[in-house]
C-alpha positions as CSV (number, residue, x, y, z in Angstrom):
1,M,20.5,-7.3,89.5
2,S,21.5,-4.8,92.3
3,A,18.4,-2.2,92.0
4,P,15.7,-5.0,92.1
5,Q,17.3,-6.7,95.2
6,A,17.6,-3.7,97.2
7,F,14.2,-3.0,96.5
8,A,13.0,-6.4,97.6
9,H,14.7,-5.9,100.8
10,S,14.1,-1.9,101.1
11,S,14.2,-0.3,104.5
12,V,10.9,1.3,105.5
13,D,11.8,4.6,104.3
14,E,13.8,3.7,101.0
15,K,12.6,5.2,97.8
16,I,11.1,3.5,95.3
17,K,11.9,5.1,92.1
18,V,9.2,4.6,89.2
19,G,9.6,5.4,85.7
20,V,6.5,5.9,83.2
21,I,7.0,5.1,79.6
22,G,4.2,6.6,77.7
23,C,2.5,9.5,79.5
24,G,-1.1,9.5,78.3
25,G,-3.9,9.2,80.9
26,R,-3.7,5.5,81.6
27,G,0.3,5.9,82.1
28,T,-0.3,8.7,84.1
29,G,-3.2,7.3,85.9
30,A,-1.1,3.9,86.6
31,A,1.9,6.1,88.1
32,I,-0.7,8.1,90.3
33,D,-2.1,4.6,91.3
34,A,1.7,3.2,92.1
35,A,2.1,6.2,94.6
36,N,-1.1,5.5,96.2
37,A,-0.3,1.8,96.6
38,D,3.1,2.2,98.6
39,P,3.8,5.8,100.5
40,N,7.7,5.1,99.4
41,V,7.0,5.2,95.7
42,V,8.2,8.7,93.9
43,V,7.8,9.3,90.2
44,W,11.5,9.6,89.1
45,A,11.7,9.5,85.0
46,M,9.4,10.1,82.2
47,G,9.3,9.3,78.7
48,D,7.0,9.8,75.5
49,V,6.9,10.7,72.1
50,F,4.9,13.8,72.3
51,A,5.9,16.9,74.3
52,D,2.2,17.9,75.0
53,K,1.4,14.6,76.1
54,M,4.5,14.9,79.0
55,K,3.5,18.4,79.7
56,G,0.0,17.4,80.7
57,S,1.1,14.3,82.6
58,E,3.7,16.4,84.7
59,G,0.7,18.8,85.5
60,W,-1.5,15.9,86.5
61,M,0.9,14.3,88.6
62,K,2.2,17.5,90.4
63,D,-1.2,18.3,91.3
64,Q,-1.7,14.8,92.6
65,L,1.3,13.7,94.1
66,K,3.3,16.7,95.2
67,D,6.7,16.2,96.6
68,R,6.6,12.6,95.5
69,Y,6.5,13.7,91.7
70,Q,10.5,14.0,91.4
71,V,11.1,14.5,87.7
72,T,13.5,16.8,86.7
73,P,13.9,18.5,83.2
74,E,17.1,16.1,82.9
75,R,14.6,12.9,83.5
76,Q,11.9,14.0,80.7
77,F,12.8,11.9,77.6
78,M,11.4,12.4,74.3
79,G,11.3,10.1,71.2
80,F,11.0,6.4,70.3
81,D,13.8,5.7,72.2
82,S,12.9,7.1,75.1
83,Y,12.2,4.2,77.1
84,K,16.1,3.4,77.0
85,Q,16.9,6.2,78.6
86,V,14.2,5.9,81.4
87,L,15.3,2.7,82.0
88,A,19.0,4.0,82.5
89,S,17.8,7.1,84.7
90,G,18.2,4.9,87.9
91,V,14.5,3.4,88.5
92,D,13.4,0.4,90.2
93,Y,10.2,-0.1,88.6
94,V,8.7,1.0,85.3
95,V,5.3,1.6,84.1
96,L,4.8,0.4,80.5
97,A,1.8,2.3,78.9
98,A,2.8,3.6,75.5
99,P,0.3,2.1,73.0
100,P,0.1,-1.6,72.8
101,C,2.4,-1.8,69.8
102,F,5.3,-0.7,71.8
103,R,5.0,-2.8,74.8
104,P,6.7,-6.6,73.7
105,Q,10.1,-4.5,73.2
106,H,9.6,-2.1,76.1
107,F,8.5,-5.0,78.3
108,M,11.8,-7.1,77.1
109,A,14.4,-3.9,77.4
110,A,12.7,-3.4,81.1
111,I,13.3,-7.0,82.0
112,Q,17.1,-7.5,80.2
113,A,17.6,-4.0,82.4
114,G,16.8,-5.6,85.6
115,K,13.5,-3.6,86.1
116,H,10.1,-4.7,87.8
117,V,7.4,-4.1,85.6
118,F,3.8,-3.0,85.5
119,F,2.6,-3.1,82.4
120,E,-0.6,-2.2,80.3
121,K,-3.1,-4.6,78.7
122,P,-3.1,-5.7,75.9
123,V,0.6,-6.6,75.8
124,A,1.3,-7.2,72.2
125,V,-0.8,-6.9,68.9
126,D,0.4,-9.5,66.8
127,I,2.1,-13.1,67.2
128,W,5.6,-11.8,66.8
129,G,5.2,-9.5,70.1
130,I,3.2,-12.3,72.0
131,K,6.2,-14.3,71.6
132,M,8.3,-11.6,72.6
133,V,6.1,-11.2,75.8
134,M,6.3,-14.7,76.7
135,A,10.0,-15.0,76.3
136,A,10.5,-11.7,78.6
137,A,8.1,-13.0,81.2
138,D,10.0,-16.6,81.4
139,M,13.4,-14.2,81.7
140,A,11.8,-12.0,84.6
141,K,10.8,-15.3,86.6
142,A,14.6,-16.4,85.9
143,K,15.7,-13.2,87.3
144,G,13.4,-12.8,90.0
145,L,11.8,-9.8,88.9
146,G,8.0,-8.7,89.5
147,V,5.5,-8.4,86.5
148,A,1.7,-7.2,86.8
149,A,-0.7,-6.5,84.0
150,G,-3.4,-4.0,83.8
151,T,-5.8,-6.8,83.7
152,Q,-7.3,-5.0,86.9
153,R,-10.1,-7.5,87.6
154,R,-7.7,-10.2,88.9
155,H,-6.7,-7.7,91.7
156,D,-10.6,-7.0,92.6
157,L,-10.9,-8.6,95.7
158,G,-14.8,-9.4,94.7
159,Y,-13.6,-11.1,91.5
160,R,-10.8,-12.7,93.2
161,E,-12.9,-14.4,96.0
162,T,-15.4,-15.4,93.5
163,I,-13.3,-17.1,90.9
164,D,-11.7,-18.8,94.0
165,R,-15.1,-20.2,95.1
166,I,-15.7,-21.0,91.4
167,H,-12.6,-22.9,91.3
168,N,-13.4,-24.9,94.7
169,G,-16.7,-26.2,92.9
170,S,-19.3,-23.7,94.1
171,I,-21.1,-23.9,90.6
172,G,-19.9,-27.3,89.8
173,D,-18.4,-28.0,86.3
174,I,-17.9,-25.1,84.0
175,V,-20.3,-25.8,81.0
176,S,-20.5,-22.5,78.8
177,M,-19.3,-18.7,79.5
178,C,-20.2,-15.0,78.1
179,A,-18.1,-12.3,77.5
180,Y,-19.0,-8.8,77.0
181,W,-17.9,-5.5,76.3
182,N,-20.4,-3.7,74.3
183,Q,-20.7,0.5,74.5
184,G,-20.7,3.5,72.5
185,G,-18.0,5.0,70.4
186,L,-14.7,6.5,72.0
187,W,-12.5,9.4,71.4
188,M,-11.1,10.6,67.9
189,N,-8.7,13.3,67.1
190,P,-9.8,14.9,63.7
191,R,-6.6,15.0,62.0
192,Q,-4.6,18.5,61.6
193,E,-2.8,19.8,58.6
194,A,0.5,19.9,60.1
195,W,0.4,15.9,61.0
196,S,2.5,13.4,59.3
197,D,0.7,9.9,58.9
198,L,2.5,8.4,61.7
199,E,1.6,11.4,64.1
200,W,-2.2,11.1,62.9
201,Q,-2.2,7.4,63.5
202,L,-0.2,7.5,66.6
203,R,-2.6,10.4,68.0
204,N,-5.6,8.3,66.8
205,W,-4.1,4.8,68.0
206,L,-7.5,3.0,68.8
207,Y,-8.2,2.8,65.1
208,F,-5.2,1.1,63.3
209,T,-4.7,-2.7,64.2
210,W,-0.9,-2.3,63.7
211,I,-0.8,-0.1,66.9
212,S,-3.9,-0.9,69.0
213,G,-5.1,-4.6,68.0
214,D,-8.4,-3.5,67.3
215,H,-10.8,-3.0,70.2
216,I,-11.4,-6.6,70.8
217,V,-7.7,-6.9,71.6
218,E,-7.2,-3.4,73.2
219,Q,-10.4,-3.4,75.3
220,H,-12.5,-6.7,75.4
221,V,-9.1,-8.5,76.5
222,H,-10.6,-7.8,80.1
223,N,-13.4,-9.8,79.8
224,I,-11.7,-12.5,77.9
225,D,-9.3,-12.4,80.6
226,V,-11.8,-13.4,83.4
227,C,-13.0,-16.4,81.5
228,N,-9.5,-17.6,80.8
229,W,-9.0,-17.4,84.5
230,A,-12.2,-19.0,85.5
231,M,-10.9,-22.0,83.0
232,K,-7.3,-21.7,84.3
233,D,-6.4,-22.1,80.5
234,H,-6.8,-20.4,77.0
235,P,-9.2,-21.8,74.2
236,A,-7.7,-24.2,71.5
237,K,-9.8,-22.4,68.9
238,A,-12.5,-19.9,67.4
239,V,-14.6,-18.9,65.0
240,A,-16.1,-15.4,64.7
241,L,-17.9,-12.6,62.6
242,G,-17.3,-8.8,62.8
243,G,-17.2,-6.0,60.5
244,R,-17.1,-2.2,60.2
245,Q,-20.8,-1.4,60.1
246,V,-21.3,2.1,61.5
247,R,-17.9,3.7,62.1
248,T,-16.9,4.1,58.3
249,D,-15.6,7.2,58.0
250,P,-11.8,6.9,57.2
251,A,-11.0,9.0,60.3
252,Y,-11.4,5.9,62.0
253,G,-8.9,3.9,60.7
254,H,-9.6,0.5,59.5
255,V,-10.7,-1.3,62.5
256,F,-14.0,-3.2,62.8
257,D,-16.5,-1.7,65.1
258,H,-18.3,-4.9,66.4
259,F,-17.1,-8.8,67.0
260,A,-18.9,-11.7,67.9
261,V,-16.6,-15.1,68.9
262,E,-17.1,-18.5,69.7
263,F,-14.1,-19.5,71.5
264,E,-13.9,-23.3,72.1
265,Y,-11.5,-24.6,75.0
266,A,-9.6,-28.2,74.8
267,N,-12.3,-30.0,77.0
268,G,-15.3,-28.8,74.7
269,V,-16.5,-25.6,77.0
270,K,-17.3,-22.5,74.9
271,M,-17.1,-19.0,75.6
272,H,-19.4,-16.6,73.8
273,S,-17.6,-13.4,73.1
274,Y,-19.4,-10.2,72.2
275,C,-17.8,-6.6,71.7
276,R,-19.2,-3.5,70.1
277,Q,-18.0,0.4,69.8
278,Q,-21.5,1.8,68.2
279,D,-23.0,5.1,69.3
280,G,-26.5,4.6,70.3
281,T,-26.7,0.9,71.3
282,A,-27.3,-0.7,74.4
283,S,-23.8,-1.2,76.7
284,R,-23.2,-4.6,78.7
285,V,-19.5,-4.7,80.0
286,S,-19.8,-8.3,81.9
287,E,-19.0,-11.9,81.9
288,M,-21.4,-14.9,82.9
289,I,-20.0,-18.5,83.8
290,F,-22.3,-21.2,83.6
291,G,-21.9,-24.3,85.7
292,S,-23.3,-27.8,86.1
293,K,-24.9,-26.4,89.7
294,G,-25.5,-22.6,89.4
295,R,-23.9,-19.7,87.6
296,S,-21.8,-16.8,88.5
297,N,-21.3,-13.2,87.1
298,G,-17.3,-13.7,88.2
299,S,-17.5,-10.5,90.1
300,G,-19.1,-11.2,93.2
301,N,-22.3,-13.4,92.9
302,I,-22.9,-16.7,92.6
303,W,-26.6,-18.1,91.8
304,G,-27.8,-21.8,92.0
305,S,-27.0,-24.8,95.0
306,Q,-24.4,-22.5,96.4
307,E,-25.8,-18.9,96.4
308,W,-23.5,-16.5,97.6
309,R,-22.6,-12.6,97.4
310,Y,-19.6,-10.7,98.2
311,S,-19.8,-8.6,100.9
312,G,-16.4,-7.9,101.9
313,Q,-14.0,-4.7,101.3
314,R,-13.5,-3.8,97.8
315,P,-10.6,-1.0,97.3
316,N,-10.0,0.5,94.1
317,P,-8.3,-2.5,91.7
318,Y,-6.4,0.1,89.7
319,M,-4.4,0.5,92.8
320,Q,-4.6,-2.8,94.4
321,E,-2.7,-4.3,91.2
322,H,0.5,-2.1,92.0
323,K,0.1,-2.8,95.8
324,H,0.1,-6.4,95.2
325,L,2.9,-6.5,93.0
326,L,5.1,-3.9,95.2
327,E,4.1,-6.3,98.3
328,S,5.2,-9.4,96.7
329,I,8.4,-7.8,95.4
330,K,9.4,-6.5,99.1
331,A,8.7,-10.1,100.2
332,G,11.0,-11.8,98.1
333,K,8.3,-13.3,96.2
334,P,7.4,-11.6,92.9
335,I,4.5,-12.2,91.5
336,N,4.7,-12.8,87.6
337,E,1.5,-12.0,85.0
338,G,3.6,-11.7,82.1
339,R,2.5,-15.4,80.5
340,Q,-1.0,-15.2,81.4
341,V,-1.8,-11.6,80.3
342,A,0.3,-12.8,77.4
343,E,-2.3,-15.7,76.9
344,S,-5.4,-13.6,77.4
345,T,-4.2,-11.1,74.6
346,M,-3.3,-13.8,72.2
347,T,-6.9,-15.2,73.0
348,A,-8.4,-11.8,71.4
349,I,-5.7,-11.8,68.6
350,M,-7.0,-15.2,67.9
351,G,-11.0,-14.3,67.9
352,R,-9.8,-10.6,65.9
353,M,-8.2,-13.2,63.2
354,A,-11.2,-15.7,62.8
355,A,-13.4,-12.5,62.4
356,Y,-11.0,-10.8,60.0
357,T,-10.9,-13.9,57.6
358,G,-14.0,-15.6,58.2
359,Q,-12.1,-19.0,59.0
360,E,-11.6,-21.2,62.3
361,V,-8.4,-20.6,63.8
362,K,-6.5,-22.9,65.9
363,W,-4.5,-21.8,68.9
364,D,-1.6,-23.9,67.7
365,D,-1.4,-23.1,64.0
366,L,-1.3,-19.4,65.3
367,M,1.4,-19.9,67.3
368,K,3.3,-21.8,64.5
369,L,3.6,-18.2,62.8
370,D,5.4,-15.0,63.3
371,T,3.1,-12.6,62.2
372,R,4.2,-8.9,62.7
373,T,2.5,-6.0,62.0
374,F,4.9,-3.7,63.5
375,P,6.6,-1.6,60.8
376,D,10.3,-2.0,60.6
377,K,11.2,1.9,61.0
378,L,9.3,4.7,62.4
379,V,9.7,8.0,60.9
380,F,7.7,10.7,61.0
381,E,8.6,11.8,57.4
382,G,6.9,10.1,54.3
383,K,3.9,8.0,53.8
384,I,2.1,5.2,55.9
385,P,-0.7,4.1,53.8
386,V,-3.8,2.7,55.8
387,A,-4.7,-1.1,55.5
388,E,-7.5,-2.1,53.9
389,V,-10.6,-3.0,55.9
390,A,-10.3,-6.8,56.6
391,M,-12.6,-8.9,54.6
392,P,-13.9,-12.1,55.8
393,G,-13.4,-14.7,53.0
394,K,-10.8,-12.5,51.1
395,T,-8.3,-11.5,53.8
396,K,-5.8,-14.3,54.3
397,L,-4.3,-15.8,57.8
398,A,-0.7,-14.6,58.0
């Protein structure tokens, strides 16, 4: 615990050493955001599976951070165990941004090592991972470690004031909600002849449920999280539909390209959730919360008997999430968002499983399972077959 305690009571000019685990665009961007949040932050160590990702991240951070990029060649670690080496390199604070399937293990290892953590959403892809994250979050609380998640709307000042007003009754009792992440398609890296099955899947991690959780989990978790935040709860059950209608080429793995889910909370309030990744379609990324006395988009507007619009400062929430975490650690009152982001991730997993199976799925039933999609062993040699596309009515809950 010596490193976290020293950090919590650091002097004005003491370095805060950040390690980056997962050096893609989000990991690199998060490290830069952490540096922009506090002038004492230096990037100290990096870990990734792919050398080209490491090289690209190094160039970007050198350009943006100048002398606050302090990663020496000896602190650039490669391979699936590189996270262990980053944790042992003398860092105070780690950014966990490897693909989602790795986050439960990386998070648990970071907390066991006594490190403060920023981890990207989603924080797991299956129930086994969710339970590990929840256990690590509880361990972090017991150790006095700070934990923040990449659900940046929670750190957006407009969202924060709006949700606070909703909690204080500005729209009355919440009666229903809608959540949307509808957009076109995303990037895909065509397979190269030299790539093994594992390399191809990792370089296209969005399209494999065992790595990403499918896009309802990987992306739409943001909007689902806002609704859980407004409700101060997670749903009790879900029914859903979804499918693979447009993005059918095997290059896109086996994930769905659209979902529609009806989530129901314990008090009967329903959240209607829609997400889509289909080129040429209308975009909508937002939330709407309906109350007995008005409605709100959650992000700065309230309409109804207490009409209001946010007009305050709105700094970059990607930077604010690090600022809030660092400030809380220095104050000796570290925030811990581990369980809340685990619950929002689990909500999205519940929606995915309802769509995959075509069945009503209940939270309590899922939490009795220990479903694990992560392979027992990761090696670049050999075959890793792509799972069949889920078929509602045939795919089983497991």
